[in-house]
FIKOLZA-1660 file (N, C-alpha, C; in steps of 0.1 Angstrom, whole numbers, plus 5000, padded with zeros to 4 digits):
% residues 247
   i   px   py   pz ch aa at
   1 1847 1152 4252  A  M  N
   1 1841 1166 4249  A  M CA
   1 1850 1177 4246  A  M  C
   2 1862 1176 4253  A  A  N
   2 1872 1187 4249  A  A CA
   2 1876 1186 4235  A  A  C
   3 1878 1173 4230  A  K  N
   3 1882 1171 4217  A  K CA
   3 1872 1176 4207  A  K  C
   4 1860 1175 4210  A  I  N
   4 1849 1179 4201  A  I CA
   4 1850 1195 4200  A  I  C
   5 1852 1201 4211  A  V  N
   5 1853 1216 4212  A  V CA
   5 1864 1220 4204  A  V  C
   6 1875 1214 4205  A  D  N
   6 1887 1217 4197  A  D CA
   6 1885 1216 4183  A  D  C
   7 1878 1205 4179  A  L  N
   7 1876 1203 4165  A  L CA
   7 1867 1214 4159  A  L  C
   8 1857 1217 4168  A  L  N
   8 1848 1228 4163  A  L CA
   8 1855 1241 4162  A  L  C
   9 1864 1244 4171  A  K  N
   9 1872 1256 4170  A  K CA
   9 1881 1256 4157  A  K  C
  10 1886 1245 4154  A  I  N
  10 1895 1244 4142  A  I CA
  10 1887 1246 4130  A  I  C
  11 1875 1240 4131  A  G  N
  11 1865 1240 4119  A  G CA
  11 1861 1255 4116  A  G  C
  12 1858 1262 4128  A  L  N
  12 1853 1276 4128  A  L CA
  12 1864 1285 4123  A  L  C
  13 1876 1283 4127  A  I  N
  13 1888 1291 4123  A  I CA
  13 1890 1289 4108  A  I  C
  14 1889 1276 4103  A  G  N
  14 1891 1273 4089  A  G CA
  14 1880 1280 4081  A  G  C
  15 1868 1279 4086  A  T  N
  15 1857 1285 4078  A  T CA
  15 1859 1300 4077  A  T  C
  16 1863 1307 4088  A  L  N
  16 1865 1321 4088  A  L CA
  16 1877 1325 4079  A  L  C
  17 1886 1317 4079  A  L  N
  17 1899 1320 4071  A  L CA
  17 1894 1319 4056  A  L  C
  18 1886 1308 4052  A  L  N
  18 1883 1307 4038  A  L CA
  18 1873 1318 4035  A  L  C
  19 1865 1322 4044  A  F  N
  19 1856 1334 4042  A  F CA
  19 1863 1347 4038  A  F  C
  20 1873 1350 4046  A  F  N
  20 1881 1362 4045  A  F CA
  20 1889 1361 4031  A  F  C
  21 1894 1349 4029  A  L  N
  21 1901 1347 4016  A  L CA
  21 1892 1349 4004  A  L  C
  22 1880 1344 4006  A  G  N
  22 1870 1346 3995  A  G CA
  22 1866 1360 3992  A  G  C
  23 1865 1368 4004  A  L  N
  23 1862 1382 4003  A  L CA
  23 1874 1390 3998  A  L  C
  24 1886 1385 3998  A  G  N
  24 1898 1391 3993  A  G CA
  24 1900 1390 3979  A  G  C
  25 1892 1382 3972  A  I  N
  25 1893 1380 3958  A  I CA
  25 1891 1394 3951  A  I  C
  26 1898 1396 3940  A  K  N
  26 1898 1409 3933  A  K CA
  26 1883 1412 3928  A  K  C
  27 1878 1424 3930  A  T  N
  27 1866 1429 3924  A  T CA
  27 1869 1441 3915  A  T  C
  28 1858 1447 3910  A  S  N
  28 1859 1458 3900  A  S CA
  28 1853 1470 3906  A  S  C
  29 1859 1482 3905  A  V  N
  29 1855 1494 3910  A  V CA
  29 1856 1504 3898  A  V  C
  30 1846 1514 3898  A  V  N
  30 1847 1524 3888  A  V CA
  30 1860 1532 3888  A  V  C
  31 1866 1535 3876  A  M  N
  31 1879 1541 3876  A  M CA
  31 1877 1557 3881  A  M  C
  32 1887 1561 3887  A  P  N
  32 1885 1575 3893  A  P CA
  32 1885 1586 3884  A  P  C
  33 1881 1598 3889  A  E  N
  33 1879 1610 3880  A  E CA
  33 1891 1614 3873  A  E  C
  34 1903 1612 3878  A  H  N
  34 1916 1617 3872  A  H CA
  34 1921 1607 3862  A  H  C
  35 1915 1595 3859  A  A  N
  35 1919 1586 3850  A  A CA
  35 1918 1592 3836  A  A  C
  36 1930 1589 3828  A  I  N
  36 1931 1594 3814  A  I CA
  36 1921 1586 3805  A  I  C
  37 1914 1593 3796  A  V  N
  37 1906 1588 3785  A  V CA
  37 1909 1595 3773  A  V  C
  38 1904 1588 3762  A  L  N
  38 1906 1595 3748  A  L CA
  38 1893 1598 3743  A  L  C
  39 1892 1611 3739  A  V  N
  39 1878 1617 3734  A  V CA
  39 1877 1615 3719  A  V  C
  40 1865 1610 3715  A  D  N
  40 1861 1611 3701  A  D CA
  40 1851 1622 3700  A  D  C
  41 1854 1634 3696  A  S  N
  41 1846 1646 3696  A  S CA
  41 1834 1644 3687  A  S  C
  42 1836 1637 3676  A  A  N
  42 1826 1636 3666  A  A CA
  42 1815 1627 3670  A  A  C
  43 1817 1617 3678  A  K  N
  43 1808 1608 3683  A  K CA
  43 1803 1612 3697  A  K  C
  44 1810 1622 3703  A  R  N
  44 1807 1627 3717  A  R CA
  44 1807 1615 3726  A  R  C
  45 1818 1608 3726  A  V  N
  45 1820 1597 3736  A  V CA
  45 1835 1598 3740  A  V  C
  46 1838 1590 3751  A  Y  N
  46 1851 1589 3755  A  Y CA
  46 1855 1574 3757  A  Y  C
  47 1868 1570 3755  A  L  N
  47 1872 1556 3755  A  L CA
  47 1883 1555 3764  A  L  C
  48 1884 1543 3770  A  A  N
  48 1896 1539 3778  A  A CA
  48 1907 1536 3769  A  A  C
  49 1920 1540 3771  A  P  N
  49 1931 1537 3762  A  P CA
  49 1932 1522 3757  A  P  C
  50 1928 1512 3766  A  R  N
  50 1930 1499 3762  A  R CA
  50 1919 1494 3752  A  R  C
  51 1909 1503 3750  A  C  N
  51 1898 1500 3740  A  C CA
  51 1903 1503 3726  A  C  C
  52 1913 1512 3725  A  V  N
  52 1917 1515 3712  A  V CA
  52 1927 1505 3706  A  V  C
  53 1920 1495 3700  A  L  N
  53 1927 1483 3695  A  L CA
  53 1935 1487 3682  A  L  C
  54 1930 1495 3674  A  E  N
  54 1937 1500 3663  A  E CA
  54 1937 1515 3663  A  E  C
  55 1946 1522 3656  A  T  N
  55 1947 1536 3657  A  T CA
  55 1934 1543 3652  A  T  C
  56 1929 1552 3661  A  Q  N
  56 1916 1560 3657  A  Q CA
  56 1921 1574 3656  A  Q  C
  57 1916 1580 3645  A  I  N
  57 1920 1593 3642  A  I CA
  57 1911 1604 3649  A  I  C
  58 1917 1615 3652  A  G  N
  58 1910 1626 3658  A  G CA
  58 1906 1624 3673  A  G  C
  59 1914 1616 3680  A  L  N
  59 1911 1615 3694  A  L CA
  59 1920 1625 3702  A  L  C
  60 1914 1630 3712  A  T  N
  60 1922 1639 3721  A  T CA
  60 1922 1633 3735  A  T  C
  61 1932 1639 3743  A  R  N
  61 1933 1633 3757  A  R CA
  61 1927 1642 3768  A  R  C
  62 1921 1636 3777  A  T  N
  62 1915 1644 3788  A  T CA
  62 1914 1634 3800  A  T  C
  63 1907 1639 3811  A  T  N
  63 1904 1630 3822  A  T CA
  63 1890 1626 3821  A  T  C
  64 1886 1616 3828  A  I  N
  64 1872 1611 3828  A  I CA
  64 1863 1621 3835  A  I  C
  65 1869 1628 3845  A  G  N
  65 1860 1638 3851  A  G CA
  65 1857 1650 3842  A  G  C
  66 1868 1655 3835  A  E  N
  66 1865 1665 3825  A  E CA
  66 1856 1662 3814  A  E  C
  67 1857 1649 3810  A  A  N
  67 1848 1643 3799  A  A CA
  67 1834 1644 3803  A  A  C
  68 1832 1640 3816  A  R  N
  68 1818 1639 3821  A  R CA
  68 1813 1654 3822  A  R  C
  69 1821 1663 3826  A  Q  N
  69 1817 1677 3828  A  Q CA
  69 1813 1683 3815  A  Q  C
  70 1820 1678 3804  A  A  N
  70 1817 1683 3790  A  A CA
  70 1804 1677 3784  A  A  C
  71 1798 1668 3793  A  G  N
  71 1787 1661 3787  A  G CA
  71 1789 1649 3779  A  G  C
  72 1801 1644 3778  A  L  N
  72 1804 1632 3771  A  L CA
  72 1800 1619 3777  A  L  C
  73 1797 1610 3770  A  K  N
  73 1793 1596 3775  A  K CA
  73 1804 1586 3771  A  K  C
  74 1804 1576 3780  A  P  N
  74 1814 1565 3777  A  P CA
  74 1810 1558 3764  A  P  C
  75 1819 1554 3756  A  D  N
  75 1816 1546 3744  A  D CA
  75 1810 1533 3749  A  D  C
  76 1798 1530 3744  A  P  N
  76 1791 1517 3749  A  P CA
  76 1799 1505 3747  A  P  C
  77 1805 1503 3736  A  V  N
  77 1812 1491 3733  A  V CA
  77 1824 1489 3742  A  V  C
  78 1831 1501 3744  A  C  N
  78 1843 1501 3754  A  C CA
  78 1839 1499 3767  A  C  C
  79 1827 1505 3772  A  R  N
  79 1822 1503 3785  A  R CA
  79 1818 1488 3788  A  R  C
  80 1813 1481 3778  A  D  N
  80 1809 1467 3780  A  D CA
  80 1821 1459 3783  A  D  C
  81 1833 1463 3778  A  T  N
  81 1845 1455 3780  A  T CA
  81 1850 1455 3794  A  T  C
  82 1845 1464 3803  A  G  N
  82 1849 1466 3816  A  G CA
  82 1862 1475 3817  A  G  C
  83 1865 1482 3806  A  A  N
  83 1877 1490 3806  A  A CA
  83 1876 1502 3815  A  A  C
  84 1864 1506 3819  A  F  N
  84 1862 1517 3828  A  F CA
  84 1862 1514 3842  A  F  C
  85 1866 1502 3846  A  T  N
  85 1867 1497 3860  A  T CA
  85 1881 1492 3862  A  T  C
  86 1885 1492 3875  A  Q  N
  86 1898 1486 3879  A  Q CA
  86 1896 1477 3890  A  Q  C
  87 1905 1469 3893  A  E  N
  87 1905 1459 3903  A  E CA
  87 1905 1466 3917  A  E  C
  88 1896 1460 3926  A  G  N
  88 1897 1465 3940  A  G CA
  88 1895 1454 3949  A  G  C
  89 1895 1457 3962  A  R  N
  89 1893 1447 3973  A  R CA
  89 1883 1452 3983  A  R  C
  90 1876 1442 3990  A  S  N
  90 1867 1444 4000  A  S CA
  90 1876 1448 4012  A  S  C
  91 1869 1451 4023  A  L  N
  91 1876 1454 4036  A  L CA
  91 1884 1443 4041  A  L  C
  92 1879 1431 4040  A  S  N
  92 1886 1420 4044  A  S CA
  92 1899 1417 4034  A  S  C
  93 1897 1419 4023  A  G  N
  93 1908 1418 4014  A  G CA
  93 1919 1427 4017  A  G  C
  94 1915 1440 4020  A  I  N
  94 1925 1450 4024  A  I CA
  94 1933 1445 4036  A  I  C
  95 1926 1440 4046  A  L  N
  95 1931 1435 4058  A  L CA
  95 1941 1424 4056  A  L  C
  96 1937 1415 4047  A  L  N
  96 1947 1404 4043  A  L CA
  96 1959 1409 4036  A  L  C
  97 1957 1420 4028  A  E  N
  97 1968 1426 4021  A  E CA
  97 1978 1432 4031  A  E  C
  98 1972 1439 4041  A  K  N
  98 1980 1446 4051  A  K CA
  98 1989 1436 4059  A  K  C
  99 1983 1424 4062  A  I  N
  99 1991 1414 4070  A  I CA
  99 2000 1405 4061  A  I  C
 100 2000 1408 4049  A  G  N
 100 2009 1401 4040  A  G CA
 100 2004 1388 4034  A  G  C
 101 1991 1384 4036  A  I  N
 101 1986 1372 4030  A  I CA
 101 1983 1374 4015  A  I  C
 102 1978 1386 4011  A  L  N
 102 1976 1388 3997  A  L CA
 102 1985 1399 3992  A  L  C
 103 1989 1397 3980  A  S  N
 103 1999 1407 3973  A  S CA
 103 1991 1420 3970  A  S  C
 104 1998 1432 3971  A  P  N
 104 1991 1444 3967  A  P CA
 104 1987 1444 3952  A  P  C
 105 1975 1450 3950  A  L  N
 105 1970 1452 3936  A  L CA
 105 1979 1461 3929  A  L  C
 106 1981 1459 3916  A  Q  N
 106 1987 1469 3908  A  Q CA
 106 1977 1476 3900  A  Q  C
 107 1973 1488 3904  A  L  N
 107 1962 1495 3898  A  L CA
 107 1967 1504 3887  A  L  C
 108 1960 1506 3876  A  P  N
 108 1964 1515 3865  A  P CA
 108 1963 1529 3869  A  P  C
 109 1955 1533 3878  A  W  N
 109 1954 1547 3882  A  W CA
 109 1958 1548 3897  A  W  C
 110 1966 1558 3900  A  R  N
 110 1969 1561 3914  A  R CA
 110 1960 1572 3919  A  R  C
 111 1959 1573 3933  A  P  N
 111 1951 1584 3938  A  P CA
 111 1957 1597 3937  A  P  C
 112 1970 1599 3935  A  D  N
 112 1977 1612 3935  A  D CA
 112 1982 1614 3921  A  D  C
 113 1980 1606 3911  A  E  N
 113 1984 1609 3898  A  E CA
 113 1974 1606 3888  A  E  C
 114 1975 1611 3875  A  S  N
 114 1965 1609 3865  A  S CA
 114 1965 1594 3860  A  S  C
 115 1976 1588 3861  A  S  N
 115 1976 1574 3857  A  S CA
 115 1989 1567 3862  A  S  C
 116 1989 1554 3860  A  N  N
 116 2000 1547 3865  A  N CA
 116 2009 1541 3853  A  N  C
 117 2008 1548 3841  A  I  N
 117 2014 1543 3830  A  I CA
 117 2029 1543 3831  A  I  C
 118 2034 1554 3838  A  Q  N
 118 2049 1554 3840  A  Q CA
 118 2054 1542 3847  A  Q  C
 119 2046 1538 3857  A  S  N
 119 2050 1526 3865  A  S CA
 119 2050 1514 3856  A  S  C
 120 2040 1514 3847  A  G  N
 120 2039 1502 3838  A  G CA
 120 2051 1502 3829  A  G  C
 121 2055 1514 3824  A  I  N
 121 2067 1514 3815  A  I CA
 121 2079 1509 3822  A  I  C
 122 2081 1512 3835  A  T  N
 122 2092 1507 3842  A  T CA
 122 2092 1492 3843  A  T  C
 123 2080 1486 3845  A  S  N
 123 2079 1472 3847  A  S CA
 123 2082 1466 3833  A  S  C
 124 2078 1471 3822  A  V  N
 124 2080 1466 3809  A  V CA
 124 2095 1466 3806  A  V  C
 125 2102 1477 3810  A  Q  N
 125 2116 1478 3807  A  Q CA
 125 2124 1467 3814  A  Q  C
 126 2120 1464 3827  A  S  N
 126 2128 1454 3835  A  S CA
 126 2124 1441 3832  A  S  C
 127 2113 1437 3829  A  T  N
 127 2108 1423 3828  A  T CA
 127 2103 1419 3815  A  T  C
 128 2098 1428 3806  A  E  N
 128 2091 1422 3794  A  E CA
 128 2098 1428 3782  A  E  C
 129 2093 1438 3775  A  T  N
 129 2099 1442 3762  A  T CA
 129 2113 1448 3765  A  T  C
 130 2123 1443 3757  A  P  N
 130 2136 1449 3759  A  P CA
 130 2138 1464 3756  A  P  C
 131 2148 1470 3763  A  K  N
 131 2149 1484 3761  A  K CA
 131 2152 1488 3746  A  K  C
 132 2159 1479 3740  A  S  N
 132 2162 1483 3725  A  S CA
 132 2150 1483 3717  A  S  C
 133 2140 1474 3720  A  M  N
 133 2127 1474 3712  A  M CA
 133 2119 1485 3718  A  M  C
 134 2119 1489 3730  A  L  N
 134 2112 1501 3735  A  L CA
 134 2116 1514 3728  A  L  C
 135 2129 1513 3724  A  Q  N
 135 2134 1526 3716  A  Q CA
 135 2128 1525 3703  A  Q  C
 136 2126 1514 3697  A  N  N
 136 2121 1514 3684  A  N CA
 136 2105 1519 3685  A  N  C
 137 2099 1514 3696  A  V  N
 137 2085 1518 3697  A  V CA
 137 2084 1534 3700  A  V  C
 138 2094 1539 3706  A  H  N
 138 2094 1554 3709  A  H CA
 138 2095 1561 3695  A  H  C
 139 2104 1556 3687  A  T  N
 139 2105 1562 3673  A  T CA
 139 2093 1560 3665  A  T  C
 140 2087 1549 3666  A  L  N
 140 2074 1547 3659  A  L CA
 140 2063 1556 3665  A  L  C
 141 2063 1559 3677  A  T  N
 141 2054 1567 3683  A  T CA
 141 2055 1581 3679  A  T  C
 142 2067 1586 3678  A  E  N
 142 2070 1599 3673  A  E CA
 142 2065 1601 3658  A  E  C
 143 2068 1591 3650  A  A  N
 143 2063 1591 3636  A  A CA
 143 2048 1592 3635  A  A  C
 144 2042 1584 3644  A  A  N
 144 2027 1584 3644  A  A CA
 144 2022 1598 3649  A  A  C
 145 2029 1604 3658  A  A  N
 145 2025 1617 3663  A  A CA
 145 2026 1628 3652  A  A  C
 146 2037 1627 3644  A  V  N
 146 2038 1636 3633  A  V CA
 146 2026 1635 3623  A  V  C
 147 2022 1622 3620  A  L  N
 147 2010 1620 3612  A  L CA
 147 1999 1625 3618  A  L  C
 148 1997 1624 3631  A  Q  N
 148 1985 1629 3638  A  Q CA
 148 1985 1644 3637  A  Q  C
 149 1996 1651 3638  A  I  N
 149 1996 1665 3636  A  I CA
 149 1992 1670 3623  A  I  C
 150 1995 1661 3613  A  C  N
 150 1991 1664 3598  A  C CA
 150 1976 1664 3598  A  C  C
 151 1970 1653 3604  A  F  N
 151 1955 1651 3605  A  F CA
 151 1948 1663 3611  A  F  C
 152 1954 1669 3620  A  E  N
 152 1948 1680 3628  A  E CA
 152 1951 1694 3622  A  E  C
 153 1959 1694 3611  A  S  N
 153 1962 1707 3605  A  S CA
 153 1952 1711 3594  A  S  C
 154 1951 1724 3591  A  P  N
 154 1943 1728 3580  A  P CA
 154 1947 1722 3566  A  P  C
 155 1960 1719 3564  A  V  N
 155 1964 1714 3552  A  V CA
 155 1958 1700 3549  A  V  C
 156 1955 1692 3559  A  Y  N
 156 1949 1679 3557  A  Y CA
 156 1935 1680 3550  A  Y  C
 157 1928 1690 3552  A  K  N
 157 1915 1691 3546  A  K CA
 157 1916 1694 3531  A  K  C
 158 1928 1698 3526  A  T  N
 158 1930 1701 3512  A  T CA
 158 1935 1688 3504  A  T  C
 159 1938 1677 3512  A  L  N
 159 1943 1666 3505  A  L CA
 159 1931 1658 3498  A  L  C
 160 1935 1652 3488  A  S  N
 160 1925 1642 3481  A  S CA
 160 1922 1631 3489  A  S  C
 161 1910 1625 3487  A  S  N
 161 1906 1613 3495  A  S CA
 161 1916 1602 3494  A  S  C
 162 1923 1600 3482  A  E  N
 162 1933 1590 3481  A  E CA
 162 1945 1592 3490  A  E  C
 163 1948 1605 3490  A  K  N
 163 1961 1609 3499  A  K CA
 163 1957 1607 3513  A  K  C
 164 1945 1611 3517  A  A  N
 164 1940 1610 3531  A  A CA
 164 1940 1596 3536  A  A  C
 165 1935 1587 3527  A  L  N
 165 1934 1572 3530  A  L CA
 165 1948 1567 3531  A  L  C
 166 1958 1571 3523  A  E  N
 166 1971 1566 3523  A  E CA
 166 1978 1570 3537  A  E  C
 167 1975 1582 3542  A  L  N
 167 1981 1586 3555  A  L CA
 167 1974 1578 3566  A  L  C
 168 1962 1576 3565  A  H  N
 168 1955 1567 3575  A  H CA
 168 1960 1554 3575  A  H  C
 169 1964 1548 3564  A  G  N
 169 1969 1535 3563  A  G CA
 169 1983 1534 3568  A  G  C
 170 1991 1545 3567  A  L  N
 170 2004 1545 3574  A  L CA
 170 2003 1545 3589  A  L  C
 171 1993 1553 3594  A  L  N
 171 1992 1554 3608  A  L CA
 171 1987 1541 3614  A  L  C
 172 1978 1535 3607  A  I  N
 172 1973 1521 3611  A  I CA
 172 1984 1511 3611  A  I  C
 173 1993 1512 3601  A  G  N
 173 2004 1503 3599  A  G CA
 173 2014 1504 3611  A  G  C
 174 2016 1516 3615  A  I  N
 174 2025 1519 3627  A  I CA
 174 2019 1513 3640  A  I  C
 175 2005 1515 3642  A  G  N
 175 1998 1511 3652  A  G CA
 175 1998 1494 3653  A  G  C
 176 1996 1488 3641  A  N  N
 176 1996 1474 3640  A  N CA
 176 2010 1468 3643  A  N  C
 177 2020 1476 3640  A  L  N
 177 2034 1471 3643  A  L CA
 177 2037 1472 3658  A  L  C
 178 2033 1482 3664  A  V  N
 178 2034 1483 3679  A  V CA
 178 2026 1472 3686  A  V  C
 179 2014 1469 3680  A  G  N
 179 2006 1459 3686  A  G CA
 179 2013 1445 3685  A  G  C
 180 2020 1443 3673  A  A  N
 180 2027 1430 3671  A  A CA
 180 2038 1429 3681  A  A  C
 181 2045 1440 3684  A  I  N
 181 2056 1439 3693  A  I CA
 181 2051 1436 3707  A  I  C
 182 2040 1442 3711  A  G  N
 182 2034 1439 3724  A  G CA
 182 2029 1425 3725  A  G  C
 183 2023 1419 3714  A  K  N
 183 2018 1406 3714  A  K CA
 183 2030 1396 3715  A  K  C
 184 2041 1399 3709  A  H  N
 184 2052 1390 3708  A  H CA
 184 2058 1388 3723  A  H  C
 185 2059 1400 3730  A  Y  N
 185 2066 1400 3743  A  Y CA
 185 2054 1399 3754  A  Y  C
 186 2042 1396 3750  A  N  N
 186 2031 1394 3759  A  N CA
 186 2030 1407 3769  A  N  C
 187 2032 1418 3763  A  D  N
 187 2032 1431 3769  A  D CA
 187 2018 1438 3768  A  D  C
 188 2010 1436 3777  A  N  N
 188 1997 1442 3777  A  N CA
 188 1995 1457 3778  A  N  C
 189 2006 1463 3783  A  T  N
 189 2006 1477 3785  A  T CA
 189 2012 1486 3773  A  T  C
 190 2019 1479 3764  A  L  N
 190 2027 1485 3754  A  L CA
 190 2018 1494 3744  A  L  C
 191 2008 1488 3739  A  Y  N
 191 1999 1496 3730  A  Y CA
 191 1992 1507 3736  A  Y  C
 192 1987 1505 3748  A  M  N
 192 1981 1516 3755  A  M CA
 192 1991 1528 3758  A  M  C
 193 2003 1524 3762  A  T  N
 193 2013 1535 3764  A  T CA
 193 2017 1542 3750  A  T  C
 194 2016 1534 3740  A  Y  N
 194 2018 1540 3726  A  Y CA
 194 2008 1550 3723  A  Y  C
 195 1995 1547 3726  A  E  N
 195 1984 1556 3722  A  E CA
 195 1984 1569 3731  A  E  C
 196 1987 1568 3744  A  V  N
 196 1988 1579 3753  A  V CA
 196 2000 1588 3749  A  V  C
 197 2011 1583 3747  A  R  N
 197 2023 1590 3743  A  R CA
 197 2021 1596 3729  A  R  C
 198 2015 1590 3720  A  K  N
 198 2012 1596 3707  A  K CA
 198 2004 1608 3708  A  K  C
 199 1993 1607 3717  A  S  N
 199 1984 1618 3720  A  S CA
 199 1992 1630 3726  A  S  C
 200 2001 1628 3735  A  R  N
 200 2008 1637 3741  A  R CA
 200 2018 1644 3732  A  R  C
 201 2025 1636 3724  A  M  N
 201 2036 1641 3715  A  M CA
 201 2029 1650 3704  A  M  C
 202 2017 1647 3699  A  S  N
 202 2010 1654 3689  A  S CA
 202 2006 1667 3694  A  S  C
 203 2006 1669 3707  A  S  N
 203 2002 1683 3713  A  S CA
 203 2015 1690 3717  A  S  C
 204 2026 1685 3714  A  D  N
 204 2039 1692 3718  A  D CA
 204 2041 1703 3708  A  D  C
 205 2044 1715 3712  A  Q  N
 205 2046 1726 3703  A  Q CA
 205 2058 1725 3695  A  Q  C
 206 2069 1720 3700  A  E  N
 206 2081 1718 3693  A  E CA
 206 2080 1708 3682  A  E  C
 207 2073 1697 3683  A  L  N
 207 2071 1687 3674  A  L CA
 207 2061 1693 3663  A  L  C
 208 2051 1701 3667  A  K  N
 208 2043 1707 3657  A  K CA
 208 2051 1717 3647  A  K  C
 209 2060 1724 3653  A  Q  N
 209 2068 1733 3647  A  Q CA
 209 2077 1725 3636  A  Q  C
 210 2082 1714 3641  A  Y  N
 210 2091 1705 3633  A  Y CA
 210 2083 1700 3621  A  Y  C
 211 2071 1695 3624  A  A  N
 211 2061 1691 3612  A  A CA
 211 2058 1701 3602  A  A  C
 212 2057 1714 3608  A  K  N
 212 2054 1725 3599  A  K CA
 212 2066 1728 3590  A  K  C
 213 2078 1729 3596  A  V  N
 213 2090 1733 3589  A  V CA
 213 2094 1722 3579  A  V  C
 214 2094 1710 3584  A  T  N
 214 2099 1699 3577  A  T CA
 214 2090 1693 3566  A  T  C
 215 2077 1692 3569  A  Y  N
 215 2068 1686 3560  A  Y CA
 215 2056 1696 3556  A  Y  C
 216 2057 1708 3560  A  H  N
 216 2046 1718 3557  A  H CA
 216 2032 1710 3562  A  H  C
 217 2034 1703 3572  A  F  N
 217 2023 1694 3579  A  F CA
 217 2021 1682 3570  A  F  C
 218 2018 1684 3557  A  C  N
 218 2013 1671 3550  A  C CA
 218 2018 1671 3536  A  C  C
 219 2030 1675 3534  A  D  N
 219 2034 1676 3519  A  D CA
 219 2039 1662 3515  A  D  C
 220 2044 1662 3502  A  E  N
 220 2048 1649 3495  A  E CA
 220 2060 1642 3503  A  E  C
 221 2068 1651 3509  A  K  N
 221 2080 1646 3516  A  K CA
 221 2075 1637 3528  A  K  C
 222 2065 1641 3534  A  L  N
 222 2058 1634 3545  A  L CA
 222 2055 1620 3540  A  L  C
 223 2048 1619 3529  A  F  N
 223 2043 1607 3524  A  F CA
 223 2055 1597 3521  A  F  C
 224 2064 1602 3514  A  S  N
 224 2075 1594 3509  A  S CA
 224 2084 1589 3521  A  S  C
 225 2087 1598 3530  A  E  N
 225 2095 1594 3542  A  E CA
 225 2087 1584 3551  A  E  C
 226 2075 1587 3554  A  M  N
 226 2067 1578 3563  A  M CA
 226 2066 1565 3556  A  M  C
 227 2063 1565 3543  A  R  N
 227 2061 1552 3536  A  R CA
 227 2074 1543 3537  A  R  C
 228 2085 1550 3534  A  D  N
 228 2098 1542 3534  A  D CA
 228 2101 1538 3549  A  D  C
 229 2098 1547 3559  A  Y  N
 229 2101 1544 3572  A  Y CA
 229 2093 1531 3577  A  Y  C
 230 2080 1531 3573  A  L  N
 230 2072 1520 3577  A  L CA
 230 2075 1507 3570  A  L  C
 231 2079 1508 3559  A  I  N
 231 2083 1496 3551  A  I CA
 231 2096 1490 3557  A  I  C
 232 2106 1499 3559  A  D  N
 232 2118 1494 3565  A  D CA
 232 2116 1489 3580  A  D  C
 233 2108 1496 3588  A  S  N
 233 2105 1492 3601  A  S CA
 233 2098 1478 3602  A  S  C
 234 2089 1476 3593  A  E  N
 234 2081 1463 3593  A  E CA
 234 2091 1452 3589  A  E  C
 235 2100 1454 3580  A  K  N
 235 2109 1443 3575  A  K CA
 235 2119 1440 3586  A  K  C
 236 2125 1451 3592  A  I  N
 236 2135 1448 3602  A  I CA
 236 2129 1442 3616  A  I  C
 237 2118 1448 3620  A  I  N
 237 2112 1443 3633  A  I CA
 237 2106 1430 3631  A  I  C
 238 2098 1428 3621  A  N  N
 238 2091 1414 3618  A  N CA
 238 2102 1403 3617  A  N  C
 239 2113 1406 3609  A  E  N
 239 2123 1396 3608  A  E CA
 239 2129 1393 3621  A  E  C
 240 2132 1403 3630  A  F  N
 240 2138 1402 3643  A  F CA
 240 2129 1393 3652  A  F  C
 241 2116 1397 3652  A  L  N
 241 2106 1389 3660  A  L CA
 241 2105 1374 3656  A  L  C
 242 2106 1372 3642  A  S  N
 242 2105 1359 3637  A  S CA
 242 2117 1351 3642  A  S  C
 243 2129 1357 3641  A  R  N
 243 2141 1349 3646  A  R CA
 243 2140 1347 3661  A  R  C
 244 2135 1356 3668  A  H  N
 244 2134 1355 3683  A  H CA
 244 2124 1344 3686  A  H  C
 245 2113 1341 3679  A  R  N
 245 2104 1332 3681  A  R CA
 245 2111 1318 3678  A  R  C
 246 2119 1317 3668  A  Q  N
 246 2126 1305 3664  A  Q CA
 246 2135 1300 3675  A  Q  C
 247 2141 1310 3681  A  N  N
 247 2152 1307 3692  A  N CA
 247 2144 1303 3704  A  N  C
% end
């Protein structure tokens, strides 16, 4: 009889353990009000940065709380991807995390900061994309921000459709190159970081002044230098990535 009771106890303990482990599986919760989103004013929607798979023109940065207060709605396609949620845990999952059975979740948004992007950058530098390549991405981001400043300037409205399309093509080319780098290093945060940093840089007053003085925002010098820069960057970076894959 005692053996049966012991077996029942063991079975009950095992069942409870499996139950708690099951409840500790990651779930999704709505992202907090301070999470950074990108606003498409023309469509009156906001997007999570990871939804911006290719460069989109005219996006501004805000928080999801401010976007909601302004009456904006989440982009339906972006919403359906689950980009406006983050991983969470039930009460039992939190308990298992506290006692060390489950590893802590790496959340993209902290409760005390607007985002956890800086933490992601640190992780990338130490374990994924090499620092030398991150420097290339920074330069690409700065170039993209200068183009973005052109798009937001009054001068852009005076350009011909052909010139405007060429500038859009250059910006898309830069974004695609950053995407290729992230894909090569299996770095899922790189492109999102690029988009957010590009948005921040394009709002920087010093960079705006530089674009005004150097390129009059959108003059022919901007076209020629950005065209040459993108061609050279694509050649050098793609050749490097190709050699890296072969090795």
